[in-house]
C-alpha positions in Angstrom: 104.4 80.8 90.1 103.5 82.5 86.8 99.8 81.9 86.3 97.0 79.8 87.6 94.6 77.8 85.5 91.2 78.3 87.2 88.3 76.0 86.4 84.8 77.3 85.8 83.6 75.8 89.1 86.4 77.4 91.0 85.9 80.7 89.4 82.1 80.6 90.1 82.7 80.1 93.8 85.5 82.6 94.1 84.9 85.5 96.5 86.4 88.4 98.4 86.9 87.7 102.1 88.1 89.4 105.3 91.1 88.2 107.3 92.2 89.9 110.5 95.4 88.0 110.4 96.2 89.1 106.8 95.6 92.7 107.9 97.9 92.2 110.9 100.6 90.6 108.7 100.4 93.6 106.3 100.7 96.0 109.3 103.8 94.1 110.5 105.3 94.5 107.0 104.6 98.2 107.2 106.3 98.5 110.6 109.3 96.5 109.3 109.6 98.7 106.2 108.8 102.0 107.9 108.0 103.7 104.6 104.6 105.4 104.8 102.7 105.6 101.5 100.4 108.5 102.6 99.8 110.8 105.6 97.5 108.3 107.3 100.2 105.7 107.4 102.7 108.3 108.4 100.7 109.1 111.5 100.1 105.4 112.3 103.8 104.7 112.1 104.6 107.7 114.3 102.3 106.2 117.0 103.5 102.6 116.8 107.0 102.4 115.4 108.9 103.3 118.6 107.3 100.6 120.6 107.7 98.1 117.8 111.4 98.8 117.5 111.9 98.7 121.2 110.2 95.3 121.3 112.4 93.9 118.6 115.6 95.3 120.2 114.8 93.3 123.3 114.2 90.1 121.2 116.9 89.6 118.6 115.5 86.2 117.5 112.1 87.7 116.6 113.8 90.6 114.9 115.8 88.1 112.7 112.6 86.1 112.2 110.6 89.1 110.8 113.5 90.3 108.6 114.0 86.9 107.1 110.4 85.7 106.9 108.6 88.9 105.9 111.2 91.4 104.8 112.2 89.7 101.5 110.7 89.0 98.1 109.3 85.6 99.3 107.4 85.3 102.5 108.0 82.3 104.7 104.8 80.3 104.0 104.0 79.5 107.7 103.8 83.3 108.4 101.1 83.8 105.8 98.7 80.9 106.1 95.7 80.6 103.7 92.6 82.3 105.2 89.8 79.9 106.2 87.2 81.9 104.2 84.9 82.0 107.3 82.3 84.8 107.2 83.4 86.2 110.6 87.0 85.0 111.1 88.5 85.5 114.6 92.1 86.6 114.8 93.0 84.0 117.4 91.6 81.2 115.2 93.6 82.3 112.3 96.7 82.8 114.4 96.6 79.1 115.5 97.8 78.1 112.0 101.0 80.0 112.6 101.4 79.0 116.2 100.8 75.3 115.5 103.4 75.0 112.8 106.2 72.5 113.6 109.6 74.1 114.3 111.1 72.0 111.5 108.5 73.2 109.0 109.1 76.8 110.1 112.8 76.6 109.6 112.3 75.0 106.2 110.0 77.9 105.1 112.5 80.4 106.4 115.3 78.8 104.4 113.3 79.3 101.3 112.6 83.0 102.0 116.3 83.4 103.0 117.4 81.7 99.8 120.0 79.7 101.8 121.1 78.5 105.2 119.7 80.4 108.2 121.8 82.5 110.5 122.7 80.8 113.8 120.1 82.5 116.0 117.3 81.1 113.8 118.9 77.7 113.4 119.3 77.3 117.2 115.8 78.6 118.1 113.3 75.8 118.7 110.2 78.0 119.3 110.1 80.0 116.0 106.3 79.5 115.5 105.6 80.7 119.0 107.9 83.8 118.4 106.0 84.5 115.2 102.6 84.2 117.0 103.7 86.5 119.8 104.8 89.3 117.5 101.7 89.0 115.4 99.5 89.1 118.5 101.3 92.1 119.7 100.8 94.0 116.4 97.1 93.0 116.4 96.6 94.1 120.0 98.6 97.3 120.0 98.3 98.6 116.5 95.4 97.0 114.5 92.6 96.0 116.8 92.0 99.5 118.3 91.5 100.7 114.7 89.8 97.5 113.3 86.3 99.0 112.9 87.6 101.7 110.5 89.9 99.2 108.8 87.1 96.8 108.3 84.9 99.5 106.8 87.6 100.4 104.3 88.1 96.7 103.4 84.3 96.2 102.9 84.3 99.4 100.7 87.0 97.9 98.5 85.1 94.7 98.2 82.0 96.6 97.2 84.0 98.5 94.6 85.6 95.3 93.2 82.2 93.6 93.1 80.8 96.5 91.1 83.7 96.2 88.7 83.0 92.5 88.4 79.4 93.3 87.4 80.5 95.8 84.8 83.6 94.2 83.3 83.8 90.6 84.4 86.8 89.1 86.1 89.2 91.2 84.0 87.7 94.4 85.3 87.7 93.2 88.9 91.2 91.7 89.0 93.4 93.7 86.7 95.6 95.9 88.8 94.8 94.0 91.9 98.6 93.4 92.3 101.5 94.5 90.2 101.7 92.3 87.1 98.5 90.5 88.0 96.1 90.1 85.0 93.1 88.1 84.0 94.3 86.5 80.7 91.0 84.9 79.8 90.2 81.2 79.2 90.5 80.6 82.9 94.0 81.9 83.2 94.9 84.2 86.0 98.5 85.6 85.9 99.7 86.0 89.4 103.1 87.6 88.6 105.6 87.9 85.8 107.8 85.0 86.8 108.2 82.1 84.3 107.0 79.3 86.5 104.8 76.3 85.6 101.1 77.0 86.0 99.1 75.7 88.9 95.7 74.1 88.2 92.8 75.1 90.5 90.2 72.5 89.4 88.0 72.1 92.4 89.2 74.7 94.8 88.3 77.7 96.9 89.9 80.8 95.5 89.8 83.9 97.8 90.8 87.5 97.3 91.8 89.2 100.5 92.1 93.0 100.8 94.2 94.7 103.4 94.5 98.4 104.1 98.2 99.1 104.4 99.3 100.6 101.1 102.9 99.6 101.7 101.6 96.0 101.2 100.8 96.9 97.6 102.6 93.9 96.2 100.5 91.7 98.5 101.2 87.9 98.5 99.6 84.6 97.7 99.0 81.6 99.9 97.7 78.1 99.3 96.8 74.9 101.1 96.9 72.4 98.3 94.8 71.2 96.6 91.7 73.0 97.8 92.3 76.5 99.1 94.1 79.4 97.5 94.3 83.1 98.3 95.5 86.4 96.8 96.2 89.1 99.3 96.2 92.7 97.9 96.2 96.3 99.1 93.0 98.2 99.0 92.8 101.0 96.4 94.8 104.0 97.5 91.8 106.3 97.4 90.1 104.0 100.0 93.1 103.4 102.2 94.4 106.9 102.3 92.1 108.5 104.9 94.3 111.6 104.8 92.8 112.6 101.4 89.6 114.5 100.8 90.0 117.3 103.3 86.8 119.4 103.6 87.3 123.2 103.1 86.1 125.1 106.1 83.8 127.3 104.1 82.2 124.3 102.5 81.7 122.7 105.9 80.0 125.8 107.3 77.8 126.0 104.2 76.6 122.4 104.1 77.6 121.1 107.5 80.8 119.1 107.9 79.3 115.6 107.4 77.4 116.5 104.2 80.4 118.5 102.9 82.7 115.4 103.5 80.4 113.3 101.4 80.3 115.8 98.6 84.1 116.1 98.5 84.5 112.4 98.2 82.2 112.2 95.2 85.0 113.3 92.9 84.7 109.7 91.6 81.7 107.4 91.7 81.3 105.7 95.1 78.8 103.5 96.8 77.2 104.2 100.2 79.4 101.4 101.6 82.5 103.2 100.4 81.3 106.5 101.7 80.5 105.0 105.1 84.0 103.6 105.3 85.8 106.7 104.2 83.8 109.2 106.3 83.4 107.1 109.4 79.7 108.2 109.5 76.8 105.8 110.0 75.0 104.4 107.0 71.8 106.2 107.8 73.7 109.6 108.0 75.4 109.0 104.7 72.0 108.1 103.1 70.4 111.3 104.4 73.3 113.4 103.2 73.1 111.8 99.7 69.3 112.5 99.5 69.9 116.2 100.2 72.7 116.4 97.7 70.6 114.6 95.1 67.6 116.9 95.7 69.9 120.0 95.5 71.3 118.8 92.1 74.8 118.5 93.5 75.0 114.8 93.0 73.7 112.1 90.7 73.5 108.3 90.9 73.8 105.4 88.5 73.6 101.6 88.9 76.7 99.4 88.3 75.8 95.8 88.6 74.2 95.4 92.0 75.7 98.6 93.3 74.4 102.1 93.2 77.2 104.7 92.7 77.0 108.4 93.5 79.0 111.2 91.9 79.1 115.0 91.7 77.2 116.9 89.1 78.8 119.9 87.4 77.1 122.1 89.9 78.7 120.1 92.7 82.1 120.4 91.1 81.7 124.2 90.9 80.7 124.4 94.5 83.6 122.2 95.8 86.2 123.9 93.6 85.0 127.4 94.6 85.9 126.6 98.2 89.4 125.3 97.5 92.2 127.7 98.5 93.7 129.4 95.5 97.4 129.0 94.8 99.9 131.9 94.9 
C-alpha cells in the first residue's frame, strides 16, 4: 500500500465523515481482542463480552469468520466496505454492502486475510456474507446503538479538533498521527503505512477520513472502491474517547456546581464547545453558559483556531483545579 498520490482536486474535496458501520466494525474488533485501552472500554467490555462470547460459542462458523476476517493484520475487504460519504448514513444501508457480497468474493477476501487456504468450516459455508451481516447487526443493536448518541458526539468532537488542526497547520497538522506510520509527505503524497508497496493514484476521487471511538482500533484500516472512493478509518484521539478521564473532585463540584466543574477540569488542553459537549454529555446551551461564567470569573480564556474557538484554563483556573486534587501520600 505504501502511499497514495492525491490530486489537488481530490484533496480539495476530502472530508471527515461519520459511519455507523465503521463504528460497529471497530466495536466488533474490540470484542474480539478483549483488550481494553482505558476504563471506559473496560466497563463496556464487561457489559457485552459475555453475551458476545456466548453467541460465537453457539455459532462456530461466525467465530472462525471474525477471527479470520477481522482478527489479523489484513481485514477481509468485504467486511470493511468503503463508506458512502452520505451526510446521515443509516446502519442498515451501509450493512447492505456486506450482506450483498457474493459468497465467492467473500471467500476470496478471506483467503487474502488468512494468507492461504481457508479452514474447512469457511470453505464449506455458502452464506458467509449473511453470517457477517448477522454478527455486525447484533453488535450494532446490542452494544453500539444504545450508546450511539454519546459515540456520535465524541466522533463529531474529533472531527472539530481535526478541522481546527487543518486550519492551523494544513493537511500535515490534520493527518499526522491519524494512524501509526501515517504521514502527510507533501506534494500530494499521503503515506498510509510503512509497507513498500507501489503508490495508488487518487486523481478524481472521493477521499474520506472516518473516525471511530474504540481506542483498541488505533491502527484503523483503509478501504476503497476503485477508482472513485477511498477511506481511512482511524481511532479518535484518546483524550476524546476515554470518557473515564477528567474526574471532577467533589470539593470543586460543590464550589462551582458539577456541570461547570466538569467543563473546567476538561480545559486542561484547548477544546471547542463541540468537544466539551461530547465529553461532558451536557447540552450545547449548558456548556456555553458554563464557559461564559468561567470566562467572566477569569478561570478560562479563549482563542480562535481557523474556524473554531478553543477554550482553555487560565493560571487561576489551574490553581483552583489543582488545589482540589487529592494529595499523594
